[in-house]
VOGU-3710 file (C-alpha; in Angstrom, 3 decimals, decimal comma):
1> mlrcthhpdc> -2,613/-12,812/9,044  -4,961/-10,320/7,450  -8,543/-10,525/8,684  -9,799/-10,084/5,119  -7,650/-10,594/2,035  -10,141/-9,078/-0,450  -10,522/-5,701/1,279  -8,113/-5,656/4,216  -8,468/-2,994/6,883  -5,219/-1,121/6,161
11> vveqmiwqnn> -3,847/2,391/6,297  -1,306/3,147/3,565  0,677/6,382/3,585  3,080/7,857/1,070  5,960/9,745/2,651  7,997/12,225/0,597  11,165/13,713/2,047  11,417/17,423/1,192  14,634/19,357/0,491  14,241/21,249/3,789
21> gsvavtampe> 14,340/17,973/5,766  10,613/17,763/6,463  8,441/14,839/5,424  5,119/15,237/3,609  2,787/12,362/4,564  -0,323/11,643/2,494  -2,895/8,910/3,080  -3,422/6,720/0,020  -6,923/5,315/-0,573  -7,713/1,713/-1,369
31> ctsppstrpc> -8,426/1,266/-5,081  -12,028/0,996/-6,177  -13,070/-0,894/-9,306  -12,344/0,886/-11,572  -9,943/3,184/-9,662  -11,415/6,663/-9,287  -8,464/8,177/-7,402  -4,797/7,572/-8,066  -2,445/6,732/-6,631  -4,302/4,006/-4,769
41> wraepkdrca> -3,454/0,595/-3,329  -4,863/-2,915/-3,370  -3,851/-6,135/-1,680  -3,335/-9,072/-4,024  -1,621/-12,455/-4,154  2,061/-12,187/-5,078  4,382/-15,164/-5,519  7,349/-13,234/-4,106  5,409/-12,537/-0,886  4,755/-16,220/-0,138
51> vtspqgigfa> 7,968/-16,436/1,907  7,220/-13,475/4,198  3,405/-13,395/4,215  1,463/-16,449/5,463  -1,284/-15,639/2,960  1,073/-14,674/0,116  -0,502/-11,212/-0,044  1,363/-8,074/-1,108  0,453/-4,517/-1,997  0,079/-3,181/-5,532
61> idrdggfppd> 0,130/0,566/-6,098  -1,853/1,924/-9,067  -0,279/5,176/-10,260  -1,997/5,068/-13,671  1,319/4,262/-15,334  3,239/6,928/-13,439  6,285/6,529/-11,246  6,615/7,130/-7,506  7,860/10,572/-6,541  11,578/10,955/-5,882
71> nselrawcdv> 12,617/10,563/-2,244  9,443/8,687/-1,336  8,427/5,464/0,344  5,242/3,799/1,518  4,270/2,538/4,931  1,243/0,428/5,758  -0,557/-0,847/8,830  -3,210/-3,535/8,659  -5,656/-5,145/11,064  -4,366/-8,666/11,538
81> isg> -5,183/-11,859/13,406  -2,350/-13,095/15,576  -1,661/-16,729/15,873
//
């Protein structure tokens, strides 16, 4: 479980696979209110996450209406409480 659901201690990275086979990795900041840097992420309740997350929390990515880059994915690590 996340230690804090309002501002969890997480690292979120966007990975983009390049044509030459390399991967460009960029850290994504947590969103501020209002967001000052995009893309950014925030943790929020999501009904579809209730099955896999004990707290029903998922990530939302704010791209200011834009789409994710081609050949990209996100990865995230968060400080959690085991139990």
